BALOBA-773006 format. One record per residue: residue in one letter; x, y, z of N, C-alpha, C in turn. Coordinates in Angstrom, 1 decimal, m for minus. Each point is the difference from the previous one (the first is absolute). Layout:
BEGIN
residuo  nc1  nc2  nc3  cac1  cac2  cac3  cc1  cc2  cc3
A  X  Y  Z  X  Y  Z  X  Y  Z
...
END
This chain:
BEGIN
residuo  nc1  nc2  nc3  cac1  cac2  cac3  cc1  cc2  cc3
M  m243.6  m1.0  m78.1  0.7  0.7  1.0  1.0  m0.8  0.6
K  m0.3  m1.2  0.4  0.9  m0.9  0.6  1.2  m0.3  m0.9
F  m0.3  m0.2  m1.3  1.0  m0.3  m0.9  1.0  1.1  m0.1
H  m0.4  1.3  0.0  0.9  1.1  0.0  0.9  0.1  1.2
R  m0.6  m0.3  1.2  0.9  m0.1  1.2  1.0  m1.1  m0.1
F  m0.4  m1.1  m0.6  1.0  m1.1  m0.1  1.1  0.4  m1.0
V  m0.3  0.6  m1.1  1.0  0.5  m1.0  0.9  1.0  0.7
S  m0.6  1.0  0.7  0.8  1.0  0.7  0.9  m0.6  1.0
R  m0.4  m0.9  0.8  0.9  m0.7  0.9  1.1  m0.8  m0.7
A  m0.4  m0.7  m1.0  1.0  m0.8  m0.8  1.0  0.9  m0.6
L  m0.4  1.2  m0.6  1.0  0.9  m0.6  0.9  0.6  1.1
A  m0.6  0.3  1.1  0.8  0.6  1.1  1.0  m1.1  0.5
G  m0.4  m1.2  0.1  0.9  m1.1  0.4  1.1  m0.2  m1.0
L  m0.3  0.1  m1.3  1.0  m0.1  m1.0  1.0  1.2  0.0
A  m0.5  1.2  0.3  0.9  1.1  0.1  1.0  m0.1  1.1
V  m0.5  m0.5  1.2  0.9  m0.2  1.1  1.0  m1.1  m0.3
A  m0.5  m1.1  m0.6  0.8  m1.1  m0.3  1.1  0.4  m1.0
S  m0.4  0.8  m1.0  1.0  0.4  m1.0  1.0  0.9  0.6
F  m0.4  0.9  1.0  0.9  0.9  0.7  1.0  m0.8  0.8
V  m0.5  m1.0  0.7  0.9  m0.8  0.9  0.9  m0.8  m0.9
T  m0.5  m0.7  m1.1  0.8  m0.7  m0.9  1.1  0.8  m0.7
G  m0.4  1.2  m0.4  0.9  0.9  m0.6  1.1  0.4  0.9
A  m0.4  0.3  1.3  1.0  0.4  1.0  1.0  m1.2  0.2
S  m0.6  m1.2  0.1  0.9  m1.1  0.3  0.9  m0.3  m1.2
L  m0.5  0.2  m1.2  0.8  m0.2  m1.2  1.1  1.0  m0.1
T  m0.3  1.2  0.4  1.0  1.1  0.0  1.1  m0.4  1.0
A  m0.4  m0.5  1.2  1.0  m0.4  1.0  0.8  m1.2  m0.5
A  m0.6  m0.9  m0.7  0.7  m1.2  m0.5  0.9  0.4  m1.1
S  m0.4  0.9  m0.8  0.8  0.5  m1.1  1.3  0.7  0.5
A  m0.2  0.7  1.1  1.2  0.7  0.5  1.0  m0.9  0.6
A  m0.4  m1.2  0.5  0.9  m1.0  0.6  0.7  m0.8  m1.0
E  m0.6  m0.2  m1.2  0.6  m0.9  m1.0  0.6  0.9  m1.1
P  1.1  m0.4  m0.5  0.6  0.7  m1.1  m0.8  m0.1  m1.3
A  0.1  1.0  m0.9  m0.8  m0.1  m1.2  0.6  m1.1  m0.9
A  m0.9  m0.6  m0.8  0.4  m1.1  m0.9  0.7  0.6  m1.2
I  1.2  m0.5  m0.2  0.8  0.4  m1.2  0.1  m1.2  m0.8
I  m0.6  0.0  m1.2  m0.2  m1.2  m0.8  0.9  0.1  m1.3
V  0.6  m1.1  m0.3  0.7  m0.2  m1.3  m0.7  m1.2  m0.7
I  0.1  m0.1  m1.3  m0.7  m1.0  m0.7  1.1  m0.7  m0.9
V  m0.2  m1.3  m0.1  0.9  m0.8  m0.9  m0.8  m1.0  m0.8
N  0.4  m0.2  m1.3  m0.7  m0.9  m0.8  0.8  m1.3  0.0
S  m0.4  m1.0  0.8  0.8  m1.2  0.1  0.0  m0.8  m1.3
E  m1.1  0.0  m0.7  0.0  m0.8  m1.3  1.0  0.6  m1.0
Q  0.1  1.3  0.0  1.0  0.7  m0.8  1.4  m0.4  0.4
L  0.2  m0.1  1.3  1.3  m0.3  0.5  0.4  m1.4  m0.5
F  m0.9  m1.0  0.1  0.3  m1.3  m0.4  0.1  m0.1  m1.6
A  m0.7  0.8  m0.7  0.0  m0.1  m1.4  1.2  0.7  m0.6
Q  0.5  1.1  0.6  1.0  0.8  m0.6  1.4  m0.1  0.6
S  0.1  m0.6  1.2  1.3  m0.2  0.7  0.8  m1.0  m0.7
K  1.3  0.1  0.1  0.9  m1.1  m0.6  m0.3  m1.3  0.6
V  m0.2  m0.1  1.3  m0.2  m1.3  0.6  m1.4  m0.5  m0.4
G  m1.0  0.8  m0.1  m1.3  m0.4  m0.4  0.0  m0.6  m1.4
Q  0.7  0.7  m0.9  0.1  m0.5  m1.4  0.8  m1.3  m0.1
S  1.0  m0.1  0.9  0.8  m1.3  0.0  m0.9  m1.1  0.5
V  m0.8  0.2  1.0  m0.9  m1.0  0.5  m1.0  m0.4  m1.0
R  m0.6  1.0  m0.7  m1.0  m0.3  m1.0  0.6  m0.8  m1.2
T  1.2  0.3  m0.4  0.7  m0.7  m1.1  0.2  m1.5  0.4
Q  0.4  m0.2  1.3  0.3  m1.3  0.4  m1.3  m0.8  0.1
I  m1.1  0.6  0.5  m1.3  m0.7  0.1  m0.5  m0.3  m1.4
Q  0.1  0.9  m1.0  m0.4  m0.3  m1.3  0.8  m1.2  m0.6
A  1.3  0.0  0.2  0.8  m1.1  m0.5  m0.4  m1.4  0.7
L  m0.3  0.1  1.3  m0.4  m1.3  0.6  m1.4  m0.4  m0.5
A  m0.9  0.9  m0.2  m1.3  m0.3  m0.5  0.1  m0.5  m1.4
K  0.9  0.5  m0.8  0.2  m0.4  m1.4  0.5  m1.5  0.0
K  1.0  m0.2  0.8  0.5  m1.4  0.2  m1.0  m1.0  0.4
L  m0.8  0.4  1.0  m1.1  m0.9  0.4  m1.0  m0.2  m1.1
Q  m0.3  1.0  m0.7  m1.0  m0.1  m1.1  0.5  m1.0  m1.1
A  1.3  0.1  m0.3  0.6  m0.9  m1.0  0.0  m1.4  0.5
E  0.3  m0.2  1.3  0.0  m1.3  0.6  m1.4  m0.6  0.0
S  m1.0  0.8  0.3  m1.4  m0.4  0.0  m0.4  m0.4  m1.4
K  0.4  0.8  m1.0  m0.4  m0.3  m1.4  0.6  m1.3  m0.5
K  1.3  m0.2  0.4  0.6  m1.3  m0.4  m0.7  m1.2  0.6
A  m0.3  0.1  1.3  m0.7  m1.0  0.7  m1.4  m0.3  m0.6
D  m0.6  1.1  m0.3  m1.4  m0.1  m0.6  0.1  m0.7  m1.4
D  1.0  0.4  m0.8  0.2  m0.7  m1.3  0.3  m1.4  0.2
D  0.8  m0.4  1.0  0.3  m1.4  0.3  m1.3  m0.7  0.4
L  m0.8  0.6  0.8  m1.3  m0.6  0.4  m0.9  m0.2  m1.2
K  m0.1  0.9  m0.9  m0.8  m0.1  m1.2  0.5  m1.2  m0.8
A  1.3  m0.1  m0.2  0.5  m1.1  m0.8  m0.3  m1.3  0.7
E  0.1  m0.1  1.3  m0.3  m1.2  0.8  m1.5  m0.3  m0.2
A  m0.9  1.0  0.1  m1.4  m0.2  m0.2  m0.3  m0.6  m1.3
K  0.6  0.6  m1.0  m0.2  m0.5  m1.4  0.4  m1.5  m0.1
K  1.2  m0.3  0.6  0.5  m1.4  m0.1  m1.0  m0.9  0.8
L  m0.5  0.5  1.1  m0.9  m0.8  0.8  m1.3  m0.2  m0.8
G  m0.5  1.0  m0.7  m1.2  m0.2  m0.9  0.2  m1.0  m1.1
E  1.3  m0.1  m0.5  0.3  m1.0  m1.1  0.0  m1.4  0.6
Q  0.3  m0.1  1.3  0.1  m1.3  0.6  m1.3  m0.6  0.5
R  m1.0  0.9  m0.1  m1.3  m0.4  0.6  m0.6  m1.3  m0.6
A  0.1  m0.1  m1.3  m0.5  m1.2  m0.7  0.9  m1.3  0.3
L  1.2  0.2  0.4  0.9  m1.1  0.2  0.0  m0.5  1.5
L  m0.5  0.8  0.9  0.0  m0.4  1.4  m1.4  m0.5  0.5
S  0.1  m0.8  1.0  m1.3  m0.4  0.6  m0.6  1.2  0.7
E  m1.3  m0.1  0.3  m0.7  1.1  0.7  0.7  0.4  1.3
A  0.4  m1.1  0.8  0.6  0.2  1.3  1.4  0.7  m0.1
D  0.8  m0.5  m1.0  1.3  0.5  m0.2  0.0  1.5  m0.5
F  m1.0  0.3  m0.9  m0.1  1.3  m0.5  m0.5  0.9  1.2
A  m0.9  m0.4  0.8  m0.4  0.8  1.2  1.1  0.3  0.9
K  0.9  m1.0  0.2  1.2  0.3  0.9  0.9  1.0  m0.6
K  0.2  m0.1  m1.3  0.9  1.0  m0.7  m0.6  1.4  0.0
V  m1.3  0.1  m0.1  m0.7  1.3  0.0  0.1  0.6  1.4
Q  m0.2  m0.9  1.0  0.1  0.5  1.4  1.5  0.4  0.3
A  1.0  m0.7  m0.5  1.4  0.4  0.2  0.2  1.3  m0.7
F  m0.5  0.2  m1.2  0.2  1.2  m0.8  m0.7  1.2  0.8
E  m1.2  m0.2  0.5  m0.6  1.1  0.7  0.7  0.4  1.3
K  0.6  m1.0  0.7  0.8  0.3  1.1  1.2  0.8  m0.3
K  0.7  m0.4  m1.1  1.2  0.7  m0.5  m0.4  1.4  m0.3
Q  m1.2  0.2  m0.7  m0.4  1.4  m0.3  m0.3  0.8  1.2
Q  m0.6  m0.6  1.0  m0.3  0.7  1.3  1.3  0.4  0.7
D  1.0  m1.0  0.0  1.3  0.3  0.7  0.7  1.1  m0.7
L  m0.1  0.0  m1.3  0.7  1.1  m0.8  m0.6  1.3  0.3
Q  m1.3  0.1  0.1  m0.7  1.2  0.3  0.3  0.5  1.4
Q  0.1  m0.9  1.0  0.4  0.4  1.3  1.4  0.5  0.1
K  0.9  m0.7  m0.8  1.4  0.4  m0.1  0.2  1.4  m0.5
M  m0.8  0.3  m1.1  0.1  1.4  m0.6  m0.6  1.0  1.0
Q  m1.1  m0.3  0.7  m0.5  0.9  0.9  1.0  0.3  1.2
K  0.6  m1.1  0.4  1.0  0.2  1.1  1.2  0.9  m0.5
K  0.4  m0.2  m1.2  1.1  0.8  m0.5  m0.4  1.4  m0.1
S  m1.2  0.3  m0.5  m0.5  1.3  m0.1  m0.1  0.7  1.4
Q  m0.5  m0.8  1.0  0.0  0.6  1.4  1.4  0.3  0.5
E  0.9  m0.9  m0.4  1.4  0.2  0.5  0.6  1.3  m0.6
I  m0.4  0.3  m1.3  0.5  1.3  m0.6  m0.7  1.1  0.8
Q  m1.3  m0.1  0.3  m0.6  1.1  0.7  0.6  0.2  1.4
I  0.3  m1.1  0.7  0.7  0.1  1.3  1.3  0.7  m0.2
G  0.8  m0.4  m1.0  1.3  0.7  m0.3  m0.2  1.5  m0.3
S  m1.0  0.3  m0.7  m0.4  1.4  m0.3  m0.3  0.8  1.3
N  m0.8  m0.7  0.8  m0.4  0.7  1.3  1.2  0.2  0.9
K  0.9  m1.0  0.0  1.3  0.2  0.8  0.8  1.1  m0.5
A  0.1  0.1  m1.3  0.8  1.1  m0.6  m0.6  1.4  0.3
R  m1.3  0.0  m0.1  m0.7  1.3  0.3  0.2  0.3  1.5
G  0.0  m1.0  0.9  0.2  0.3  1.4  1.4  0.5  0.2
E  1.0  m0.5  m0.7  1.4  0.6  0.1  0.0  1.4  m0.5
I  m0.7  0.3  m1.0  m0.1  1.4  m0.5  m0.6  0.9  1.0
E  m1.1  m0.5  0.6  m0.7  0.8  1.0  0.8  0.2  1.2
A  0.8  m1.0  0.4  1.0  0.2  1.1  1.0  1.1  m0.3
A  0.5  0.0  m1.2  1.0  1.0  m0.4  m0.6  1.4  m0.1
I  m1.3  0.1  m0.3  m0.7  1.3  m0.2  m0.4  0.6  1.3
R  m0.3  m0.7  1.1  m0.5  0.5  1.2  0.9  1.1  0.6
P  1.3  m0.2  0.1  0.9  1.1  0.5  0.0  1.2  m0.9
I  m0.2  m0.2  m1.3  0.0  1.1  m1.0  m1.3  0.8  0.3
F  m1.1  m0.7  0.3  m1.2  0.8  0.3  0.2  0.8  1.3
A  0.6  m0.6  1.0  0.3  0.8  1.2  0.9  1.2  m0.3
D  1.0  m0.2  m0.8  0.9  1.1  m0.3  m0.7  1.2  m0.7
V  m0.8  m0.4  m1.0  m0.8  1.0  m0.8  m1.0  0.7  0.9
M  m0.7  m0.8  0.8  m0.9  0.7  1.0  0.7  1.0  0.9
K  1.1  m0.4  0.5  0.8  0.9  0.9  0.4  1.2  m0.8
A  0.5  m0.2  m1.2  0.5  1.2  m0.8  m1.2  1.0  m0.3
H  m1.2  m0.5  m0.1  m1.1  0.9  m0.3  m0.8  0.4  1.3
G  0.5  m0.5  1.2  m0.7  0.3  1.2  m1.4  m0.6  0.1
A  m0.1  m1.1  m0.7  m1.3  m0.7  m0.1  m0.2  m1.0  1.1
N  m1.2  m0.2  0.4  m0.3  m1.0  1.0  m1.0  m1.1  m0.5
I  m0.4  0.2  m1.2  m0.9  m1.0  m0.7  0.4  m0.2  m1.4
L  0.1  m1.3  m0.4  0.3  m0.3  m1.4  m1.2  m0.8  m0.5
L  m0.6  0.4  m1.1  m1.1  m0.7  m0.6  0.4  m0.5  m1.4
D  m0.6  m1.1  m0.3  0.2  m0.5  m1.4  m1.0  0.7  m0.9
Q  0.4  0.3  m1.2  m0.8  0.7  m0.9  m1.4  m0.7  m0.2
S  0.0  m1.4  0.1  m1.2  m0.7  m0.2  m1.1  0.3  1.0
V  0.3  0.6  1.1  m1.0  0.3  1.0  m0.4  1.5  m0.1
V  0.7  0.8  m0.8  m0.3  1.4  m0.1  m1.1  0.2  m1.1
L  m1.1  0.5  0.3  m1.1  0.2  m1.0  0.2  1.2  m0.9
A  0.6  1.1  0.6  0.1  1.2  m0.8  1.2  0.8  0.6
G  0.6  0.7  m0.9  1.1  1.0  0.5  1.3  m0.7  0.3
G  0.8  0.7  0.7  1.3  m0.5  0.5  1.1  0.0  m1.0
V  m0.2  0.6  m1.1  1.1  0.0  m1.1  1.2  0.7  0.6
D  m0.1  1.0  0.7  1.1  0.8  0.6  0.6  m0.8  1.2
L  m0.6  m1.0  0.5  0.5  m0.8  1.1  0.7  m1.3  m0.4
D  0.0  m0.3  m1.3  0.5  m1.2  m0.6  1.5  0.0  0.1
V  0.6  m1.1  0.7  1.4  m0.1  0.1  0.5  m1.3  m0.7
T  m0.8  m0.5  m0.9  0.4  m1.2  m0.7  1.3  0.1  m0.7
A  0.2  1.1  m0.8  1.3  0.1  m0.7  1.2  0.0  0.9
E  m0.2  0.6  1.2  1.1  0.1  1.0  0.3  m1.4  0.5
V  m1.0  m0.8  0.3  0.1  m1.3  0.6  0.6  m0.9  m1.1
L  m0.5  0.1  m1.2  0.5  m0.8  m1.2  1.5  0.2  m0.1
K  0.5  1.3  0.0  1.4  0.3  m0.2  0.8  m0.7  1.2
A  m0.5  0.1  1.2  0.7  m0.6  1.1  0.0  m1.5  m0.1
L  m1.1  m0.6  m0.4  m0.1  m1.5  m0.1  1.0  m0.5  m1.1
D  0.1  0.7  m1.1  0.9  m0.4  m1.1  1.4  0.1  0.5
A  0.3  1.0  0.8  1.4  0.1  0.5  0.3  m1.1  1.1
K  m1.0  m0.5  0.6  0.2  m1.0  1.1  0.0  m1.4  m0.5
I  m0.9  m0.4  m0.9  m0.1  m1.4  m0.4  m0.4  0.0  m1.5
T  0.6  m0.8  m0.8  m0.3  m0.1  m1.4  m0.6  m1.4  m0.4
S  0.3  m1.0  0.8  m0.6  m1.3  m0.4  m0.2  m0.9  1.3
V  m0.9  m0.8  m0.2  m0.3  m1.1  1.0  m0.3  m1.2  m0.8
T  0.5  m1.1  0.4  m0.2  m1.3  m0.7  m1.3  m0.6  0.4
V  m0.8  m0.3  m1.0  m1.2  m0.7  0.2  0.2  m1.5  m0.1
T  m0.1  m0.7  1.2  0.2  m1.4  0.0  m1.3  m0.7  0.4
P  m0.6  m0.8  m1.0  m1.2  m0.7  0.3  0.2  m0.8  1.2
G  m1.0  0.0  0.9  0.1  m0.8  1.2  m1.3  m0.5  0.5
S  0.1  m0.9  1.0  m1.2  m0.6  0.5  m0.5  0.9  1.1
G  m1.2  m0.2  0.4  m0.6  0.9  1.1  0.5  m0.4  1.4
K  0.9  m0.8  0.1  0.5  m0.5  1.3  0.9  1.0  0.7
END
């Protein structure tokens, strides 16, 4: 019996709470404008825009150049290691140990140099992407205004639907008209 009274009171409390919450939500909804949403696929913008393709081509060229430089340095190190191996019988134990230590230091320095160059390419890529994002922000604002939208979502956060709300093609066209290339300059993090 006590349990039934507890359930009855709890249900009554929930009914009152939902009525009050519903009334306050209705009042809040009346005060705020309805959300008008448009969706854009930012990855598609970077992949298909002229400026995005330009940046990607430059990054690929820089990466290919770095890879060739790394391969040449690696080949040089292999030749040096082979030469060092041939000298082992001719050198004293102490002299050989010094040469091995110098070789290992050279190898570590080269690895650090290649990592630094790779990071510099990434920094240059990030700077170029930042320039593109700066150019695209006003386009987003214009497109939102044209559609009367007050919210712009990236396609990556939309779980389902929104096909009729997609403005990617419109933004892509405006971006291509505004900017076609950005120079990717490898740089330090300073």
